[in-house]
C-alpha positions in Angstrom: 64.4 -39.1 28.3 62.1 -40.0 25.4 59.4 -37.6 26.6 61.8 -34.7 26.9 63.7 -35.0 23.6 62.6 -32.9 20.6 60.6 -35.1 18.2 60.6 -32.5 15.4 64.2 -32.3 14.0 63.2 -29.4 11.7 62.1 -27.2 14.5 64.4 -24.4 15.6 64.4 -24.4 19.4 66.1 -21.0 19.6 63.0 -19.3 18.1 60.3 -19.8 20.6 56.8 -18.2 20.1 55.7 -15.2 22.1 55.2 -16.1 25.7 51.5 -15.2 25.8 50.8 -17.4 22.8 52.6 -20.5 24.2 49.6 -21.8 26.4 47.3 -21.6 23.4 49.8 -23.3 21.0 50.4 -26.1 23.5 46.7 -26.7 24.0 46.1 -26.7 20.2 49.0 -29.2 19.6 47.7 -31.3 22.5 44.2 -31.6 20.8 45.4 -31.5 17.1 48.9 -33.0 16.8 51.0 -31.2 14.1 53.1 -34.3 13.2 52.8 -38.1 13.2 55.2 -38.3 16.1 53.0 -35.9 18.1 49.9 -38.0 17.2 51.7 -41.2 18.4 52.3 -39.6 21.7 48.7 -38.2 22.0 46.9 -39.8 24.9 43.4 -41.4 24.6 42.0 -38.6 26.8 43.3 -35.9 24.4 41.8 -37.7 21.5 38.4 -37.9 23.2 38.5 -34.3 24.1 39.5 -33.3 20.6 36.6 -35.3 19.1 34.2 -33.8 21.6 35.4 -30.3 20.8 35.0 -30.8 17.0 31.6 -32.3 17.4 30.5 -29.5 19.7 31.7 -26.9 17.3 30.0 -28.5 14.4 26.8 -28.9 16.3 26.9 -25.3 17.6 27.4 -24.0 14.0 24.5 -26.1 12.8 22.2 -24.9 15.5 23.2 -21.2 14.9 22.7 -21.7 11.2 19.2 -23.0 11.8 18.3 -20.3 14.3 19.8 -17.3 12.6 19.5 -18.2 8.9 16.2 -16.5 8.5 17.2 -13.3 10.3 20.4 -13.1 8.3 18.5 -13.6 5.1 16.0 -11.0 6.1 18.8 -8.5 7.1 20.4 -9.1 3.7 17.1 -8.5 1.9 16.4 -5.4 4.0 19.9 -4.0 3.1 19.2 -4.5 -0.6 15.7 -2.9 -0.2 17.2 0.1 1.5 19.5 0.6 -1.4 16.6 0.5 -3.8 14.7 3.0 -1.6 17.5 5.4 -1.7 17.7 5.1 -5.5 13.9 5.6 -5.8 14.0 8.8 -3.7 16.9 10.1 -5.8 15.0 9.4 -9.0 12.0 11.2 -7.6 14.1 14.3 -6.8 15.4 14.3 -10.3 11.9 14.2 -11.7 11.9 10.5 -12.8 8.6 9.8 -11.1 7.7 6.7 -13.1 11.1 5.1 -12.6 11.0 6.0 -8.9 7.6 4.2 -8.4 8.9 1.1 -10.2 12.1 1.1 -8.1 10.0 1.4 -4.9 7.9 -1.6 -6.0 11.1 -3.5 -6.7 12.3 -2.8 -3.2 9.1 -4.1 -1.7 9.2 -7.3 -3.9 12.8 -7.9 -2.6 11.9 -7.4 1.1 8.1 -7.4 1.8 8.8 -6.8 5.5 11.1 -3.8 5.0 9.8 -0.8 6.9 11.5 1.7 4.5 10.1 -0.1 1.4 6.6 -0.2 2.8 6.7 3.4 3.9 8.0 4.6 0.5 5.3 2.7 -1.4 2.7 4.1 1.0 3.9 7.6 0.1 3.9 7.0 -3.7 0.6 5.3 -3.8 -0.9 8.1 -1.7 0.4 10.7 -4.2 -1.0 8.6 -7.1 -4.4 8.4 -5.3 -4.5 4.6 -5.4 -6.3 2.6 -2.8 -3.3 0.3 -2.5 -1.9 3.0 -0.1 -4.3 1.7 2.5 -2.8 -1.7 2.3 0.7 -0.4 3.0 -0.6 1.8 5.8 -2.2 -1.4 7.4 1.2 -3.2 7.1 2.9 -0.3 8.9 0.2 -0.4 11.6 0.5 -4.2 12.1 4.3 -3.8 12.4 3.9 -1.0 15.0 6.0 1.3 12.9 3.6 4.1 12.3 4.9 7.6 13.0 3.2 11.0 13.2 4.1 11.7 9.6 2.6 8.4 8.6 -0.7 9.2 10.3 -0.8 12.6 8.6 -0.1 10.9 5.3 -2.9 8.5 5.9 -5.3 11.4 6.3 -4.2 12.8 3.0 -4.5 9.3 1.5 -8.2 9.2 2.6 -8.8 12.6 1.1 -7.3 11.6 -2.2 -9.5 8.6 -2.3 -12.6 10.7 -1.7 -13.2 9.3 1.8 -13.7 12.8 3.4 -15.6 11.5 6.5 -13.0 8.9 7.3 -10.3 11.5 6.8 -12.0 13.9 9.1 -12.4 11.3 11.7 -8.8 10.1 11.5 -7.6 13.7 11.7 -9.7 14.4 14.7 -8.2 11.4 16.5 -4.7 12.5 15.4 -5.1 16.0 16.7 -6.3 14.8 20.1 -3.0 13.0 20.7 -0.5 15.1 18.7 0.7 18.6 19.5 -0.4 21.1 16.7 2.4 21.7 14.2 2.7 23.7 11.0 2.3 20.5 8.9 -0.6 19.3 10.9 -2.3 22.7 10.7 -1.8 22.8 6.9 -3.4 19.3 6.7 -6.3 20.4 8.9 -6.9 23.4 6.7 -7.2 21.1 3.7 -9.6 18.8 5.4 -11.6 21.4 7.4 -10.5 24.5 5.7 -13.9 25.5 4.3 -15.9 27.9 6.4 -18.7 25.4 7.0 -16.3 22.6 7.9 -13.7 24.2 10.3 -15.7 23.8 13.5 -13.9 20.6 14.5 -10.5 22.3 14.0 -11.6 25.3 16.0 -12.9 23.2 18.8 -9.8 21.0 19.1 -7.4 24.0 19.0 -9.6 26.0 21.5 -9.4 23.0 23.9 -5.7 22.6 23.4 -4.8 26.3 23.9 -7.0 26.4 27.0 -5.2 23.4 28.5 -1.8 24.8 27.5 -1.9 28.5 28.1 1.9 28.8 28.0 2.1 27.4 24.4 2.2 30.7 22.5 3.0 29.0 19.2 -0.3 27.0 19.3 -2.1 30.2 20.3 -0.8 31.8 17.2 -2.0 28.9 15.0 -5.4 29.0 16.7 -5.7 32.7 15.9 -4.8 32.1 12.3 -7.5 29.5 12.0 -10.0 31.8 13.6 -9.2 34.5 11.0 -9.6 31.9 8.2 -13.0 30.8 9.5 -14.8 33.9 8.3 -17.0 34.0 11.4 -17.1 37.6 12.7 -16.9 36.5 16.3 -14.0 34.2 15.7 -12.2 36.8 13.6 -12.6 39.4 16.3 -11.2 37.0 18.9 -8.4 35.9 16.6 -7.3 39.5 16.0 -7.4 40.2 19.8 -5.1 37.2 20.3 -2.8 38.3 17.6 -2.4 41.8 19.0 -1.8 40.3 22.5 1.0 38.1 21.1 2.4 41.0 19.0 2.7 43.2 22.1 5.4 40.8 23.4 9.1 41.8 22.8 10.2 38.3 21.8 10.7 36.5 18.5 7.2 35.2 18.5 5.9 38.7 18.8 7.8 39.7 15.7 6.5 36.7 13.9 3.0 37.7 14.8 3.6 41.2 13.4 4.8 39.6 10.2 1.6 37.6 9.9 -0.6 40.6 10.6 1.3 42.4 7.9 0.5 39.6 5.5 -3.3 40.0 6.0 -4.9 41.5 2.9 -7.5 43.5 4.7 -6.7 45.6 7.8 -8.7 48.5 9.2 -6.9 51.9 9.3 -6.7 51.6 13.1 -5.0 48.2 12.9 -2.7 49.5 10.1 -1.6 52.4 12.2 -1.1 50.1 15.2 1.0 47.8 13.0 3.1 50.6 11.7 3.9 51.9 15.2 4.8 48.4 16.4 7.0 47.5 13.5 9.0 50.6 14.0 9.4 50.1 17.8 9.7 46.3 18.2 13.1 45.5 19.8 13.7 42.4 17.7 12.9 44.2 14.4 15.5 45.2 11.9 15.7 47.5 8.9 13.5 45.2 6.9 10.6 45.6 9.4 11.1 49.4 9.5 10.9 49.6 5.7 7.8 47.4 5.8 6.3 50.0 8.1 7.2 52.8 5.6 5.5 50.8 2.9 2.3 50.4 4.9 2.4 54.1 5.8 2.5 55.0 2.1 -0.4 52.7 1.3 -2.4 54.2 4.2 -1.6 57.8 3.3 -0.6 58.0 -0.4 -0.9 61.8 -0.3 2.0 61.9 2.3 4.3 59.7 0.1 6.9 62.4 -0.5 7.0 63.3 3.2 7.3 59.6 4.2 10.1 59.0 1.7 12.0 62.0 2.9 11.7 60.8 6.5 13.2 57.5 5.5 16.0 59.3 3.6 16.8 61.2 6.7 16.9 58.1 8.8 19.0 56.0 6.4 21.4 58.7 5.0 24.1 57.7 7.4 23.5 53.9 7.0 25.9 51.7 5.1 25.6 48.6 2.9 23.5 45.9 4.4 21.6 48.3 6.6 20.8 50.5 3.7 19.9 47.8 1.2 16.2 47.2 2.3 15.5 50.9 2.0 17.1 51.2 -1.4 15.0 48.2 -2.6 11.9 49.9 -1.4 12.8 53.1 -3.2 13.1 51.0 -6.4 9.6 49.6 -5.8 8.3 53.1 -5.2 10.1 54.3 -8.4 12.0 56.9 -6.5 15.1 56.5 -8.7 16.3 60.1 -8.3 16.4 59.6 -4.6 18.5 56.5 -5.0 21.1 58.4 -7.0 21.0 61.3 -4.6 21.6 59.4 -1.4 23.8 56.6 -2.7 27.2 57.6 -4.0 28.6 55.7 -6.9 31.7 54.6 -5.0 29.5 53.2 -2.2 27.3 51.4 -4.6 30.3 49.8 -6.3 31.4 48.3 -3.0 28.2 46.2 -2.4 26.6 43.8 -4.9 23.0 44.4 -3.7 23.3 48.2 -3.7 25.1 48.1 -7.1 22.3 46.1 -8.8 19.7 48.6 -7.5 21.9 51.5 -8.6 22.2 50.0 -12.1 18.4 49.6 -12.2 17.9 53.2 -11.2 20.3 54.3 -14.0 18.3 52.2 -16.5 15.0 53.6 -15.5 16.3 57.2 -15.6 17.7 56.4 -19.1 21.2 57.3 -18.2 22.6 54.7 -20.5 26.1 56.3 -20.8 26.7 55.9 -17.1 25.2 52.5 -17.2 27.5 51.3 -20.0 30.5 52.9 -18.2 29.7 51.0 -14.9 29.0 47.7 -16.6 32.4 47.9 -18.2 34.2 49.1 -15.1 36.7 46.5 -13.8 35.7 47.2 -10.2 32.1 46.3 -11.0 33.3 43.1 -12.6 34.8 42.1 -9.3 31.6 42.8 -7.3 28.8 41.4 -9.6 28.9 37.8 -10.6 29.5 36.9 -14.3 25.9 35.8 -14.9 24.3 39.1 -13.7 26.9 41.2 -15.5 26.3 39.3 -18.7 22.5 39.9 -18.4 23.1 43.6 -17.9 25.3 43.7 -21.0 22.6 42.0 -23.0 19.9 44.4 -21.8 22.2 47.3 -22.5 22.6 46.0 -26.1 18.8 46.0 -26.4 18.1 49.4 -25.0 20.9 51.0 -27.1 19.3 49.4 -30.2 22.4 47.4 -31.0 22.2 45.0 -34.0 20.2 41.9 -33.4 23.2 39.6 -33.8 25.0 41.5 -31.0 22.0 41.1 -28.7 21.8 37.4 -29.6 25.5 36.9 -28.8 25.2 38.6 -25.4 22.0 36.7 -24.6 23.7 33.4 -25.4 26.7 34.5 -23.2 24.4 35.3 -20.3 22.6 31.9 -20.8 25.9 30.0 -20.8 27.1 31.8 -17.7 23.9 31.0 -15.9 24.0 27.4 -17.0 27.7 27.1 -15.8 26.7 28.4 -12.4 23.5 26.4 -12.1 21.3 29.5 -11.8 18.0 28.2 -12.8 16.1 31.3 -11.7 18.4 33.4 -13.9 17.9 31.0 -16.8 14.1 31.4 -16.5 14.6 35.2 -16.6 16.8 34.9 -19.7 14.3 32.6 -21.3 11.4 35.1 -20.7 13.6 38.0 -21.8 14.4 36.2 -25.1 10.7 35.3 -25.6 9.6 38.9 -25.2 12.2 40.0 -27.8 11.5 37.3 -30.4 14.5 35.1 -29.8 12.5 31.9 -29.2 15.4 29.5 -30.0 17.5 31.0 -27.2 14.4 30.9 -25.0 13.8 27.3 -25.8 17.4 26.3 -24.9 17.3 28.4 -21.7 14.1 26.7 -20.6 15.7 23.3 -21.1 18.8 24.3 -19.1 16.6 25.8 -16.4 14.8 22.4 -16.0 18.1 20.5 -15.7 19.5 23.0 -13.2 16.4 23.0 -11.1 16.5 19.2 -11.0 20.1 19.2 -9.9 19.4 21.7 -7.2 16.2 19.9 -6.1 14.3 23.1 -6.6 10.6 23.6 -6.0 8.4 21.7 -8.5 6.7 25.0 -9.1 9.9 26.3 -10.7 10.2 23.2 -12.9 6.5 23.4 -13.9 7.0 27.1 -14.9 10.0 26.1 -17.0 8.1 23.4 -18.8 5.2 25.8 -19.5 7.6 28.2 -21.1 9.3 25.5 -23.0 6.1 24.4 -24.6 5.3 28.0 -25.7 8.9 28.4 -27.1 8.7 25.1 -29.0 5.4 26.2 -30.5 6.8 29.6 -31.4 9.8 27.9 -33.1 7.3 25.7 -35.0 9.3 22.6 -33.8 6.8 19.7 -33.6 9.4 17.1 -32.6 10.7 19.2 -29.7 7.1 20.1 -28.6 6.2 16.4 -28.5 9.2 15.5 -26.4 8.7 18.4 -24.0 4.9 17.8 -23.6 5.6 14.1 -23.0 8.2 14.8 -20.3 5.8 17.3 -18.7 2.9 14.9 -18.8 5.0 12.1 -17.2 6.3 14.5 -14.5 2.8 15.8 -13.7 0.3 13.1 -14.8 -2.6 14.9 -13.1 -2.0 18.1 -15.1 -4.7 18.2 -17.8 -3.0 21.0 -19.8 0.2 19.0 -20.3 -1.7 15.9 -21.2 -4.0 17.7 -23.7 -1.0 19.3 -25.4 0.8 16.0 -25.7 -2.2 14.2 -27.1 -3.0 17.0 -29.6 0.5 17.3 -30.9 1.0 13.5 -31.1 -2.2 13.2 -33.1 -1.2 16.1 -35.3 2.0 14.2 -36.1 0.1 10.9 -36.6 1.7 9.0 -33.7 0.1 6.6 -31.3 -3.3 7.3 -32.8 -5.3 4.5 -31.1 -3.8 5.1 -27.6 -4.2 8.9 -28.0 -7.8 8.5 -29.0 -8.6 6.5 -25.9 -6.9 8.9 -23.6 -8.4 11.9 -25.4 -11.9 10.4 -25.1 -11.4 9.8 -21.4 -10.4 13.5 -20.9 -13.5 14.5 -22.9 -15.8 12.5 -20.7 -14.7 14.5 -17.7 -15.4 17.8 -19.4 -17.8 17.2 -22.4 -18.0 20.9 -23.3 -14.3 21.5 -23.5 -13.5 22.9 -27.0 -9.9 21.8 -27.3 -10.7 18.2 -26.1 -13.5 18.0 -28.7 -11.1 19.1 -31.4 -8.5 16.5 -30.2 -11.0 13.6 -30.3 -12.2 14.8 -33.8 -8.6 14.9 -35.0 -8.1 11.4 -33.7 -11.2 10.2 -35.5 -10.1 12.0 -38.7 -6.7 10.3 -38.5 -8.5 6.9 -38.3 -10.6 7.8 -41.3 -13.8 7.8 -39.2 -15.2 11.0 -40.8 -18.7 10.7 -39.4 -17.5 10.5 -35.8 -15.1 13.3 -36.4 -17.8 15.6 -37.7 -20.0 14.8 -34.6 -17.2 15.9 -32.3 -16.8 19.1 -34.3 -20.3 20.2 -33.6 -20.9 23.0 -31.2 -17.2 23.9 -30.9 -16.5 27.5 -29.9 -13.5 28.5 -32.1 -12.7 31.6 -30.0 -10.6 29.8 -27.3 -8.6 27.9 -30.0 -5.3 29.0 -31.5 -5.2 29.9 -35.2 -3.4 26.6 -35.9 -6.1 24.6 -34.2 -8.7 26.5 -36.3 -6.9 25.5 -39.4 -7.1 21.8 -38.2 -10.8 22.3 -37.6 -11.2 23.7 -41.1 -9.3 20.8 -42.7 -11.5 18.2 -40.9 -14.6 20.1 -41.9 -13.5 20.5 -45.5 -12.6 16.8 -45.9 -16.1 15.9 -44.5 -17.8 17.9 -47.3 -18.4 21.2 -45.4 -16.3 23.3 -47.8 -18.2 26.6 -47.2 -17.9 26.3 -43.5 -14.2 25.5 -43.7 -13.6 28.5 -46.0 -15.4 30.7 -43.6 -13.0 29.7 -40.8 -9.9 29.9 -43.1 -10.7 33.5 -44.1 -10.6 34.6 -40.5 -7.1 33.1 -39.9 -4.1 35.4 -40.3 -1.8 33.8 -43.0 1.3 34.9 -41.1 0.1 33.5 -37.8 2.5 31.2 -35.9 1.6 27.5 -36.6 3.1 24.1 -36.4 4.1 22.7 -39.8 1.3 20.2 -39.7 -1.2 23.0 -38.9 0.2 25.0 -41.7 -0.3 22.2 -44.2 -4.0 21.9 -43.0 -4.4 25.7 -43.6 -2.8 25.5 -47.1 -4.8 22.4 -48.1 -8.1 24.2 -47.4 -7.0 27.6 -48.8 -5.9 26.0 -52.1 -9.2 24.1 -52.4 -11.1 27.2 -53.5 
């Protein structure tokens, strides 16, 4: 009876646990008594088993901790390193190259065995042309983590380090085991691209195409390399292969035709053959037919009118997207009257591409009343985006000789619309448009916005470089030294190997009297690479002059050709020469400078100082 009675008076016997849980609860209470009464009734066997279970669990946890502590720690470090790698790549996409490199090194310091961190540092040090890249490549190789992309990057690393023979050997080994791809072919052209060095590439591709006759893509690559070799025999064989591939009615045949069309020099026979094939290829579309017409006009310029009319007859019943390539070609050929004749206004107003070309035709034919009517038409507003429409209105204000303030207002409106929509290409056009018409402040702001929009869109670095080049010119035209220093510094940090950006930054910094000693060292290093460069000589002379080292400044002024220098730089030359005692020579330079020439304020002060010292 004592064993059957309830020893816990607080327990409600009517509320029993779920039936599947009862065996586990009974076992747990048998090993770990919930109350003192339960503990008093616990048998010695249960106590021994409970002790054994506890000791076993603790021992197992201890062993697992010893065995898996290092892998867990490594996994945690790798996780942190992967986060740093993602941040570094994002910074690089946004143009923060220096910060990206530092973040990559931080990732490697956190997890020296992280594959992602090692690979990222390998990429960055290869781009920076540092021999440390070889160390990271060796680490990837020891880890067995090398990929085909890593092997290609290693070849580029060796090229950057000046180890051309090692790069050629590594590339040859790589091409023997890897299938030729576009990226591999581009790398091979960089290593073996010169006419006297492309024999290994030709030999490897010839062997590969012979062993793989069904690989038409590789045959096309081989033909391209043959044409680039400059060897008449290879060129002839390459053209024969190209025409053989172009005769096929598949997509590769059309791609081959497009490549043949991109060749700068074709014989009249090849051109006629290309024209006929572009018109008849079953995979071709209107773009290829128009390309054939373009080639036909180039081959027979005397038959231009006849060729244009044949195109008009073919496309007179076409609509919208089918008609657009032909209309664009008519714009290129300046056949604006034909555009208005075959394209009704209502049809143009129903398609954005056609409408833009229609407006261009009206502009070139100086039908400004029709142009203004269409630009203000509500239907046109619905078809053309706000940015393009604002640009047309600004151009209309210019060609109608509207007041300058109205043109400025419409240019700013176009810039703001392009900025809102992130149209970096349109911002570049607006900046150049403003530059050409003397609105350099609008151009400067447009260039800055274009740089930001290009970074957000991860656009090509070429676009960003073009924007920075224009920004430097606009800052100079605005005579804004502070903005020019900032822009030149950003550009130099973005492209550290670009000597033009570096030279501009050093010159303007010295002109403003900033970081003189550091700028002198960097300018002297640039001058060592090109001792005859006139601007670099002037920059070093300016640095010496700032440091009151007149003798060294005069030595650097010797044998400078003033013709390549700007008028502001000539004024600086004259100021240095005048302060060194060569007053007559300085005055000879000053007299040839236009007093109204665009100069930075510091250059203007140099000019006035010499001009007033008569």
